[in-house]
PDB file of N, CA, C and O in Angstrom, chain B, residues numbered from 101:
ATOM      1  N   MET B 101       0.875  -1.099   0.151  1.00  0.00           N
ATOM      2  CA  MET B 101       0.012   0.024   0.266  1.00  0.00           C
ATOM      3  C   MET B 101       1.056   1.557   0.103  1.00  0.00           C
ATOM      4  O   MET B 101       1.198   2.463  -0.719  1.00  0.00           O
ATOM      5  N   LEU B 102       1.481   1.256   1.099  1.00  0.00           N
ATOM      6  CA  LEU B 102       2.620   2.853   0.828  1.00  0.00           C
ATOM      7  C   LEU B 102       3.519   2.494  -0.193  1.00  0.00           C
ATOM      8  O   LEU B 102       4.037   3.494  -0.689  1.00  0.00           O
ATOM      9  N   LEU B 103       3.992   1.153  -0.820  1.00  0.00           N
ATOM     10  CA  LEU B 103       4.650   1.510  -2.205  1.00  0.00           C
ATOM     11  C   LEU B 103       4.178   1.379  -3.220  1.00  0.00           C
ATOM     12  O   LEU B 103       4.888   1.594  -4.202  1.00  0.00           O
ATOM     13  N   SER B 104       3.037   1.046  -3.371  1.00  0.00           N
ATOM     14  CA  SER B 104       1.836   2.068  -4.035  1.00  0.00           C
ATOM     15  C   SER B 104       1.463   3.486  -3.735  1.00  0.00           C
ATOM     16  O   SER B 104       0.661   3.919  -4.563  1.00  0.00           O
ATOM     17  N   GLU B 105       1.759   4.242  -2.913  1.00  0.00           N
ATOM     18  CA  GLU B 105       1.612   5.217  -2.740  1.00  0.00           C
ATOM     19  C   GLU B 105      -0.107   5.647  -2.329  1.00  0.00           C
ATOM     20  O   GLU B 105      -0.552   6.792  -2.408  1.00  0.00           O
ATOM     21  N   ASP B 106      -0.801   4.576  -1.940  1.00  0.00           N
ATOM     22  CA  ASP B 106      -2.508   5.021  -1.466  1.00  0.00           C
ATOM     23  C   ASP B 106      -2.377   5.003  -0.166  1.00  0.00           C
ATOM     24  O   ASP B 106      -2.648   4.026   0.532  1.00  0.00           O
ATOM     25  N   ILE B 107      -2.027   5.897   0.172  1.00  0.00           N
ATOM     26  CA  ILE B 107      -2.525   6.475   1.783  1.00  0.00           C
ATOM     27  C   ILE B 107      -3.574   5.917   1.929  1.00  0.00           C
ATOM     28  O   ILE B 107      -3.309   4.907   2.581  1.00  0.00           O
ATOM     29  N   ASP B 108      -4.387   5.941   1.770  1.00  0.00           N
ATOM     30  CA  ASP B 108      -6.183   5.734   2.078  1.00  0.00           C
ATOM     31  C   ASP B 108      -6.454   4.188   2.374  1.00  0.00           C
ATOM     32  O   ASP B 108      -7.370   3.685   3.025  1.00  0.00           O
ATOM     33  N   ALA B 109      -5.411   3.596   1.717  1.00  0.00           N
ATOM     34  CA  ALA B 109      -5.411   2.051   1.873  1.00  0.00           C
ATOM     35  C   ALA B 109      -4.623   1.431   2.821  1.00  0.00           C
ATOM     36  O   ALA B 109      -4.921   0.395   3.414  1.00  0.00           O
ATOM     37  N   PHE B 110      -3.287   2.289   3.002  1.00  0.00           N
ATOM     38  CA  PHE B 110      -2.967   2.085   4.288  1.00  0.00           C
ATOM     39  C   PHE B 110      -3.138   2.466   5.910  1.00  0.00           C
ATOM     40  O   PHE B 110      -2.857   1.873   6.951  1.00  0.00           O
ATOM     41  N   ILE B 111      -3.751   3.778   5.587  1.00  0.00           N
ATOM     42  CA  ILE B 111      -4.720   4.627   6.652  1.00  0.00           C
ATOM     43  C   ILE B 111      -6.051   3.271   7.295  1.00  0.00           C
ATOM     44  O   ILE B 111      -6.525   2.926   8.377  1.00  0.00           O
ATOM     45  N   LYS B 112      -6.180   2.899   5.873  1.00  0.00           N
ATOM     46  CA  LYS B 112      -7.328   1.716   6.611  1.00  0.00           C
ATOM     47  C   LYS B 112      -7.388   0.369   6.862  1.00  0.00           C
ATOM     48  O   LYS B 112      -8.237  -0.242   7.510  1.00  0.00           O
ATOM     49  N   SER B 113      -6.476  -0.017   6.329  1.00  0.00           N
ATOM     50  CA  SER B 113      -5.328  -1.500   7.033  1.00  0.00           C
ATOM     51  C   SER B 113      -4.973  -1.150   8.372  1.00  0.00           C
ATOM     52  O   SER B 113      -5.511  -1.838   9.240  1.00  0.00           O
ATOM     53  N   ILE B 114      -4.004  -0.023   8.845  1.00  0.00           N
ATOM     54  CA  ILE B 114      -3.323   0.194   9.953  1.00  0.00           C
ATOM     55  C   ILE B 114      -4.723   0.203  10.606  1.00  0.00           C
ATOM     56  O   ILE B 114      -4.980  -0.976  10.851  1.00  0.00           O
ATOM     57  N   ASN B 115      -5.543   0.836  10.923  1.00  0.00           N
ATOM     58  CA  ASN B 115      -6.727   1.073  11.919  1.00  0.00           C
ATOM     59  C   ASN B 115      -7.840  -0.136  12.028  1.00  0.00           C
ATOM     60  O   ASN B 115      -8.688  -0.187  12.919  1.00  0.00           O
ATOM     61  N   GLY B 116      -7.655  -1.348  10.698  1.00  0.00           N
ATOM     62  CA  GLY B 116      -8.443  -2.368  10.831  1.00  0.00           C
ATOM     63  C   GLY B 116      -8.336  -2.805  11.703  1.00  0.00           C
ATOM     64  O   GLY B 116      -7.557  -2.258  12.484  1.00  0.00           O
ATOM     65  N   ILE B 117      -9.115  -4.209  12.196  1.00  0.00           N
ATOM     66  CA  ILE B 117      -9.409  -5.578  12.628  1.00  0.00           C
ATOM     67  C   ILE B 117      -8.433  -6.170  13.194  1.00  0.00           C
ATOM     68  O   ILE B 117      -8.480  -6.430  14.396  1.00  0.00           O
ATOM     69  N   ASN B 118      -7.052  -6.584  12.190  1.00  0.00           N
ATOM     70  CA  ASN B 118      -6.377  -7.035  11.987  1.00  0.00           C
ATOM     71  C   ASN B 118      -4.749  -6.781  12.826  1.00  0.00           C
ATOM     72  O   ASN B 118      -3.759  -7.438  13.148  1.00  0.00           O
ATOM     73  N   TYR B 119      -5.248  -5.444  12.896  1.00  0.00           N
ATOM     74  CA  TYR B 119      -3.956  -4.929  13.808  1.00  0.00           C
ATOM     75  C   TYR B 119      -4.142  -4.276  15.253  1.00  0.00           C
ATOM     76  O   TYR B 119      -3.287  -3.965  16.083  1.00  0.00           O
ATOM     77  N   TRP B 120      -5.763  -4.151  15.293  1.00  0.00           N
ATOM     78  CA  TRP B 120      -6.336  -3.590  16.917  1.00  0.00           C
ATOM     79  C   TRP B 120      -7.700  -4.177  17.263  1.00  0.00           C
ATOM     80  O   TRP B 120      -8.504  -3.658  18.037  1.00  0.00           O
ATOM     81  N   GLY B 121      -7.846  -5.184  16.677  1.00  0.00           N
ATOM     82  CA  GLY B 121      -9.147  -6.281  16.671  1.00  0.00           C
ATOM     83  C   GLY B 121      -9.030  -7.532  18.288  1.00  0.00           C
ATOM     84  O   GLY B 121      -7.968  -8.136  18.442  1.00  0.00           O
ATOM     85  N   GLY B 122      -9.577  -7.636  18.770  1.00  0.00           N
ATOM     86  CA  GLY B 122      -9.755  -8.885  19.473  1.00  0.00           C
ATOM     87  C   GLY B 122      -8.734 -10.106  19.863  1.00  0.00           C
ATOM     88  O   GLY B 122      -7.528  -9.861  19.826  1.00  0.00           O
ATOM     89  N   SER B 123      -9.127 -11.254  20.189  1.00  0.00           N
ATOM     90  CA  SER B 123      -7.989 -12.178  19.763  1.00  0.00           C
ATOM     91  C   SER B 123      -7.658 -12.418  18.457  1.00  0.00           C
ATOM     92  O   SER B 123      -8.420 -12.576  17.504  1.00  0.00           O
ATOM     93  N   GLY B 124      -6.372 -12.435  18.487  1.00  0.00           N
ATOM     94  CA  GLY B 124      -5.429 -12.743  17.411  1.00  0.00           C
ATOM     95  C   GLY B 124      -5.141 -11.174  16.347  1.00  0.00           C
ATOM     96  O   GLY B 124      -4.769 -11.037  15.182  1.00  0.00           O
ATOM     97  N   ALA B 125      -5.441 -10.410  17.189  1.00  0.00           N
ATOM     98  CA  ALA B 125      -5.002  -8.929  16.206  1.00  0.00           C
ATOM     99  C   ALA B 125      -3.335  -9.059  16.750  1.00  0.00           C
ATOM    100  O   ALA B 125      -3.021  -9.739  17.728  1.00  0.00           O
ATOM    101  N   ILE B 126      -2.451  -8.348  15.997  1.00  0.00           N
ATOM    102  CA  ILE B 126      -1.247  -8.453  16.101  1.00  0.00           C
ATOM    103  C   ILE B 126      -1.033  -8.173  17.338  1.00  0.00           C
ATOM    104  O   ILE B 126      -0.314  -8.993  17.909  1.00  0.00           O
ATOM    105  N   TRP B 127      -1.537  -6.981  18.187  1.00  0.00           N
ATOM    106  CA  TRP B 127      -0.781  -6.187  19.450  1.00  0.00           C
ATOM    107  C   TRP B 127      -1.007  -7.408  20.434  1.00  0.00           C
ATOM    108  O   TRP B 127      -0.333  -7.284  21.457  1.00  0.00           O
ATOM    109  N   ASP B 128      -1.891  -8.717  20.385  1.00  0.00           N
ATOM    110  CA  ASP B 128      -2.209 -10.080  20.920  1.00  0.00           C
ATOM    111  C   ASP B 128      -1.455 -10.887  21.139  1.00  0.00           C
ATOM    112  O   ASP B 128      -1.599 -11.787  21.967  1.00  0.00           O
ATOM    113  N   VAL B 129       0.008 -10.603  20.037  1.00  0.00           N
ATOM    114  CA  VAL B 129       0.521 -11.470  19.738  1.00  0.00           C
ATOM    115  C   VAL B 129       2.067 -11.801  20.885  1.00  0.00           C
ATOM    116  O   VAL B 129       3.081 -11.109  20.973  1.00  0.00           O
ATOM    117  N   VAL B 130       1.735 -13.049  21.605  1.00  0.00           N
ATOM    118  CA  VAL B 130       2.575 -13.267  22.867  1.00  0.00           C
ATOM    119  C   VAL B 130       3.795 -14.416  22.370  1.00  0.00           C
ATOM    120  O   VAL B 130       3.430 -15.557  22.084  1.00  0.00           O
ATOM    121  N   LEU B 131       4.950 -14.114  22.306  1.00  0.00           N
ATOM    122  CA  LEU B 131       6.176 -14.666  21.668  1.00  0.00           C
ATOM    123  C   LEU B 131       6.858 -15.349  22.943  1.00  0.00           C
ATOM    124  O   LEU B 131       7.006 -14.956  24.101  1.00  0.00           O
ATOM    125  N   MET B 132       7.236 -16.594  22.237  1.00  0.00           N
ATOM    126  CA  MET B 132       7.716 -17.317  23.460  1.00  0.00           C
ATOM    127  C   MET B 132       9.287 -17.130  24.361  1.00  0.00           C
ATOM    128  O   MET B 132       9.523 -17.440  25.528  1.00  0.00           O
ATOM    129  N   ASP B 133      10.365 -16.401  23.148  1.00  0.00           N
ATOM    130  CA  ASP B 133      11.074 -16.180  23.691  1.00  0.00           C
ATOM    131  C   ASP B 133      11.201 -14.474  24.369  1.00  0.00           C
ATOM    132  O   ASP B 133      10.962 -13.515  23.636  1.00  0.00           O
ATOM    133  N   VAL B 134      11.558 -14.307  25.676  1.00  0.00           N
ATOM    134  CA  VAL B 134      10.730 -12.631  26.817  1.00  0.00           C
ATOM    135  C   VAL B 134      11.512 -11.528  25.796  1.00  0.00           C
ATOM    136  O   VAL B 134      10.793 -10.653  25.315  1.00  0.00           O
ATOM    137  N   SER B 135      12.271 -11.528  25.609  1.00  0.00           N
ATOM    138  CA  SER B 135      13.248 -10.577  25.513  1.00  0.00           C
ATOM    139  C   SER B 135      12.649 -10.039  23.726  1.00  0.00           C
ATOM    140  O   SER B 135      11.960  -9.037  23.541  1.00  0.00           O
ATOM    141  N   VAL B 136      13.128 -10.991  22.600  1.00  0.00           N
ATOM    142  CA  VAL B 136      11.642 -10.767  21.853  1.00  0.00           C
ATOM    143  C   VAL B 136      10.410 -10.474  21.917  1.00  0.00           C
ATOM    144  O   VAL B 136       9.861  -9.648  21.188  1.00  0.00           O
ATOM    145  N   ASN B 137       9.721 -11.306  23.040  1.00  0.00           N
ATOM    146  CA  ASN B 137       8.161 -10.601  22.815  1.00  0.00           C
ATOM    147  C   ASN B 137       8.492  -9.152  23.313  1.00  0.00           C
ATOM    148  O   ASN B 137       8.058  -8.212  22.646  1.00  0.00           O
ATOM    149  N   TYR B 138       9.112  -8.947  24.259  1.00  0.00           N
ATOM    150  CA  TYR B 138       9.391  -7.357  24.847  1.00  0.00           C
ATOM    151  C   TYR B 138      10.145  -6.317  23.949  1.00  0.00           C
ATOM    152  O   TYR B 138      10.200  -5.159  24.364  1.00  0.00           O
ATOM    153  N   THR B 139      10.645  -6.588  22.928  1.00  0.00           N
ATOM    154  CA  THR B 139      11.011  -5.763  21.707  1.00  0.00           C
ATOM    155  C   THR B 139       9.848  -5.716  21.036  1.00  0.00           C
ATOM    156  O   THR B 139       9.481  -4.576  20.753  1.00  0.00           O
ATOM    157  N   PHE B 140       9.016  -6.777  20.623  1.00  0.00           N
ATOM    158  CA  PHE B 140       7.895  -6.796  19.621  1.00  0.00           C
ATOM    159  C   PHE B 140       7.115  -5.985  20.208  1.00  0.00           C
ATOM    160  O   PHE B 140       6.417  -5.206  19.560  1.00  0.00           O
ATOM    161  N   LYS B 141       7.106  -6.025  21.339  1.00  0.00           N
ATOM    162  CA  LYS B 141       5.705  -5.047  22.237  1.00  0.00           C
ATOM    163  C   LYS B 141       6.183  -3.903  22.347  1.00  0.00           C
ATOM    164  O   LYS B 141       5.097  -3.323  22.381  1.00  0.00           O
ATOM    165  N   MET B 142       6.824  -3.198  22.421  1.00  0.00           N
ATOM    166  CA  MET B 142       7.929  -2.056  21.759  1.00  0.00           C
ATOM    167  C   MET B 142       7.664  -1.870  21.134  1.00  0.00           C
ATOM    168  O   MET B 142       6.966  -0.860  21.046  1.00  0.00           O
ATOM    169  N   GLN B 143       7.890  -2.495  20.271  1.00  0.00           N
ATOM    170  CA  GLN B 143       8.080  -1.638  18.508  1.00  0.00           C
ATOM    171  C   GLN B 143       6.236  -1.185  18.470  1.00  0.00           C
ATOM    172  O   GLN B 143       6.031   0.022  18.345  1.00  0.00           O
ATOM    173  N   ILE B 144       4.845  -2.194  18.584  1.00  0.00           N
ATOM    174  CA  ILE B 144       3.654  -1.770  18.918  1.00  0.00           C
ATOM    175  C   ILE B 144       3.500  -0.484  19.490  1.00  0.00           C
ATOM    176  O   ILE B 144       2.889   0.516  19.114  1.00  0.00           O
ATOM    177  N   VAL B 145       4.148  -0.722  20.421  1.00  0.00           N
ATOM    178  CA  VAL B 145       4.365   0.757  21.290  1.00  0.00           C
ATOM    179  C   VAL B 145       4.673   1.929  20.465  1.00  0.00           C
ATOM    180  O   VAL B 145       3.933   2.871  20.184  1.00  0.00           O
ATOM    181  N   ARG B 146       6.075   1.679  20.072  1.00  0.00           N
ATOM    182  CA  ARG B 146       6.061   2.855  18.593  1.00  0.00           C
ATOM    183  C   ARG B 146       5.165   3.569  17.812  1.00  0.00           C
ATOM    184  O   ARG B 146       4.498   4.604  17.833  1.00  0.00           O
ATOM    185  N   LEU B 147       5.499   2.268  16.867  1.00  0.00           N
ATOM    186  CA  LEU B 147       3.738   2.528  16.155  1.00  0.00           C
ATOM    187  C   LEU B 147       2.558   3.168  16.271  1.00  0.00           C
ATOM    188  O   LEU B 147       1.937   3.798  15.416  1.00  0.00           O
ATOM    189  N   ILE B 148       2.225   2.890  17.730  1.00  0.00           N
ATOM    190  CA  ILE B 148       1.136   3.666  18.378  1.00  0.00           C
ATOM    191  C   ILE B 148       1.396   5.318  18.655  1.00  0.00           C
ATOM    192  O   ILE B 148       0.524   6.135  18.358  1.00  0.00           O
ATOM    193  N   THR B 149       2.335   5.612  19.092  1.00  0.00           N
ATOM    194  CA  THR B 149       2.832   6.645  18.998  1.00  0.00           C
ATOM    195  C   THR B 149       2.909   6.956  17.718  1.00  0.00           C
ATOM    196  O   THR B 149       2.057   7.821  17.518  1.00  0.00           O
ATOM    197  N   LEU B 150       3.602   6.656  16.531  1.00  0.00           N
ATOM    198  CA  LEU B 150       3.566   7.390  15.628  1.00  0.00           C
ATOM    199  C   LEU B 150       2.294   7.260  15.130  1.00  0.00           C
ATOM    200  O   LEU B 150       2.230   8.064  14.200  1.00  0.00           O
ATOM    201  N   MET B 151       1.313   6.723  15.235  1.00  0.00           N
ATOM    202  CA  MET B 151      -0.021   6.713  15.301  1.00  0.00           C
ATOM    203  C   MET B 151      -0.961   8.201  15.304  1.00  0.00           C
ATOM    204  O   MET B 151      -1.450   8.977  14.484  1.00  0.00           O
ATOM    205  N   GLN B 152      -0.843   8.005  17.034  1.00  0.00           N
ATOM    206  CA  GLN B 152      -1.003   9.320  17.776  1.00  0.00           C
ATOM    207  C   GLN B 152      -0.380  10.553  16.888  1.00  0.00           C
ATOM    208  O   GLN B 152      -1.160  11.349  16.363  1.00  0.00           O
ATOM    209  N   LYS B 153       1.396  10.734  16.691  1.00  0.00           N
ATOM    210  CA  LYS B 153       1.395  12.094  16.605  1.00  0.00           C
ATOM    211  C   LYS B 153       0.959  12.605  14.609  1.00  0.00           C
ATOM    212  O   LYS B 153       1.213  13.635  13.985  1.00  0.00           O
ATOM    213  N   THR B 154       0.188  11.220  14.164  1.00  0.00           N
ATOM    214  CA  THR B 154       0.173  11.457  13.119  1.00  0.00           C
ATOM    215  C   THR B 154      -1.600  11.885  12.620  1.00  0.00           C
ATOM    216  O   THR B 154      -1.988  12.223  11.502  1.00  0.00           O
ATOM    217  N   LYS B 155      -2.182  11.765  13.537  1.00  0.00           N
ATOM    218  CA  LYS B 155      -3.361  11.283  13.353  1.00  0.00           C
ATOM    219  C   LYS B 155      -4.118  10.746  12.920  1.00  0.00           C
ATOM    220  O   LYS B 155      -5.224  11.109  12.518  1.00  0.00           O
ATOM    221  N   ILE B 156      -3.469   9.451  12.937  1.00  0.00           N
ATOM    222  CA  ILE B 156      -4.463   8.229  11.907  1.00  0.00           C
ATOM    223  C   ILE B 156      -4.811   6.941  13.078  1.00  0.00           C
ATOM    224  O   ILE B 156      -5.356   5.853  12.897  1.00  0.00           O
ATOM    225  N   ASP B 157      -4.410   7.390  13.974  1.00  0.00           N
ATOM    226  CA  ASP B 157      -5.097   6.364  15.156  1.00  0.00           C
ATOM    227  C   ASP B 157      -6.507   6.104  15.379  1.00  0.00           C
ATOM    228  O   ASP B 157      -7.191   7.049  15.772  1.00  0.00           O
ATOM    229  N   ASN B 158      -7.030   5.022  15.198  1.00  0.00           N
ATOM    230  CA  ASN B 158      -8.991   5.014  14.919  1.00  0.00           C
ATOM    231  C   ASN B 158      -9.098   4.793  16.406  1.00  0.00           C
ATOM    232  O   ASN B 158      -9.933   3.917  16.632  1.00  0.00           O
ATOM    233  N   GLY B 159      -8.521   5.301  17.550  1.00  0.00           N
ATOM    234  CA  GLY B 159      -9.609   5.344  19.079  1.00  0.00           C
ATOM    235  C   GLY B 159      -9.045   4.288  20.248  1.00  0.00           C
ATOM    236  O   GLY B 159      -8.741   4.401  21.436  1.00  0.00           O
ATOM    237  N   LYS B 160      -9.068   3.243  19.309  1.00  0.00           N
ATOM    238  CA  LYS B 160      -8.928   1.903  20.507  1.00  0.00           C
ATOM    239  C   LYS B 160      -6.892   1.890  20.245  1.00  0.00           C
ATOM    240  O   LYS B 160      -6.527   0.773  19.879  1.00  0.00           O
ATOM    241  N   VAL B 161      -6.178   2.511  20.333  1.00  0.00           N
ATOM    242  CA  VAL B 161      -4.998   2.186  19.986  1.00  0.00           C
ATOM    243  C   VAL B 161      -3.965   3.136  21.433  1.00  0.00           C
ATOM    244  O   VAL B 161      -2.774   2.932  21.666  1.00  0.00           O
ATOM    245  N   LYS B 162      -4.750   3.999  22.083  1.00  0.00           N
ATOM    246  CA  LYS B 162      -4.468   4.746  23.394  1.00  0.00           C
ATOM    247  C   LYS B 162      -4.692   3.713  24.594  1.00  0.00           C
ATOM    248  O   LYS B 162      -3.722   3.569  25.337  1.00  0.00           O
ATOM    249  N   SER B 163      -5.809   2.998  24.871  1.00  0.00           N
ATOM    250  CA  SER B 163      -6.022   1.641  25.681  1.00  0.00           C
ATOM    251  C   SER B 163      -4.655   0.485  25.554  1.00  0.00           C
ATOM    252  O   SER B 163      -4.259  -0.233  26.473  1.00  0.00           O
ATOM    253  N   ILE B 164      -3.944   0.566  23.792  1.00  0.00           N
ATOM    254  CA  ILE B 164      -3.996  -0.497  23.840  1.00  0.00           C
ATOM    255  C   ILE B 164      -2.472  -0.133  23.901  1.00  0.00           C
ATOM    256  O   ILE B 164      -1.611  -1.012  23.901  1.00  0.00           O
ATOM    257  N   LYS B 165      -2.256   0.855  23.939  1.00  0.00           N
ATOM    258  CA  LYS B 165      -0.790   1.087  24.152  1.00  0.00           C
ATOM    259  C   LYS B 165      -0.558   1.157  25.752  1.00  0.00           C
ATOM    260  O   LYS B 165       0.606   0.858  26.020  1.00  0.00           O
ATOM    261  N   LYS B 166      -1.110   1.377  26.558  1.00  0.00           N
ATOM    262  CA  LYS B 166      -1.677   1.894  27.938  1.00  0.00           C
ATOM    263  C   LYS B 166      -1.202   0.112  28.157  1.00  0.00           C
ATOM    264  O   LYS B 166      -0.033  -0.147  28.443  1.00  0.00           O
ATOM    265  N   PHE B 167      -2.408  -1.196  27.960  1.00  0.00           N
ATOM    266  CA  PHE B 167      -2.493  -2.317  28.062  1.00  0.00           C
ATOM    267  C   PHE B 167      -0.934  -2.610  27.806  1.00  0.00           C
ATOM    268  O   PHE B 167      -0.516  -3.483  28.566  1.00  0.00           O
ATOM    269  N   LEU B 168      -0.149  -2.190  27.087  1.00  0.00           N
ATOM    270  CA  LEU B 168       1.034  -3.142  26.337  1.00  0.00           C
ATOM    271  C   LEU B 168       2.252  -2.390  27.341  1.00  0.00           C
ATOM    272  O   LEU B 168       3.406  -2.798  27.474  1.00  0.00           O
ATOM    273  N   LEU B 169       1.928  -1.752  27.688  1.00  0.00           N
ATOM    274  CA  LEU B 169       2.957  -0.930  28.695  1.00  0.00           C
ATOM    275  C   LEU B 169       3.216  -1.350  30.105  1.00  0.00           C
ATOM    276  O   LEU B 169       4.234  -1.451  30.789  1.00  0.00           O
ATOM    277  N   SER B 170       1.982  -1.554  30.297  1.00  0.00           N
ATOM    278  CA  SER B 170       1.809  -2.154  31.501  1.00  0.00           C
ATOM    279  C   SER B 170       1.981  -3.622  31.874  1.00  0.00           C
ATOM    280  O   SER B 170       2.145  -3.935  33.053  1.00  0.00           O
ATOM    281  N   SER B 171       1.947  -4.546  30.883  1.00  0.00           N
ATOM    282  CA  SER B 171       1.790  -5.426  31.126  1.00  0.00           C
ATOM    283  C   SER B 171       3.566  -6.175  30.637  1.00  0.00           C
ATOM    284  O   SER B 171       3.799  -7.372  30.806  1.00  0.00           O
TER     285      SER B 171
END
């Protein structure tokens, strides 16, 4: 989507259920290696922060970010 410069499709996708939905969404993944899992969570937090800065968040990400930082 970004490679094709379809910004609207990218925003729709990144705000979608695959990222921020319930069970099985990308933020709900738990990796077996504790260190890798922490790094993954922090990258999701970084993504959320960037989404918030660019105002493309879907409203759910604030609570997900808070959850990830507290877990």
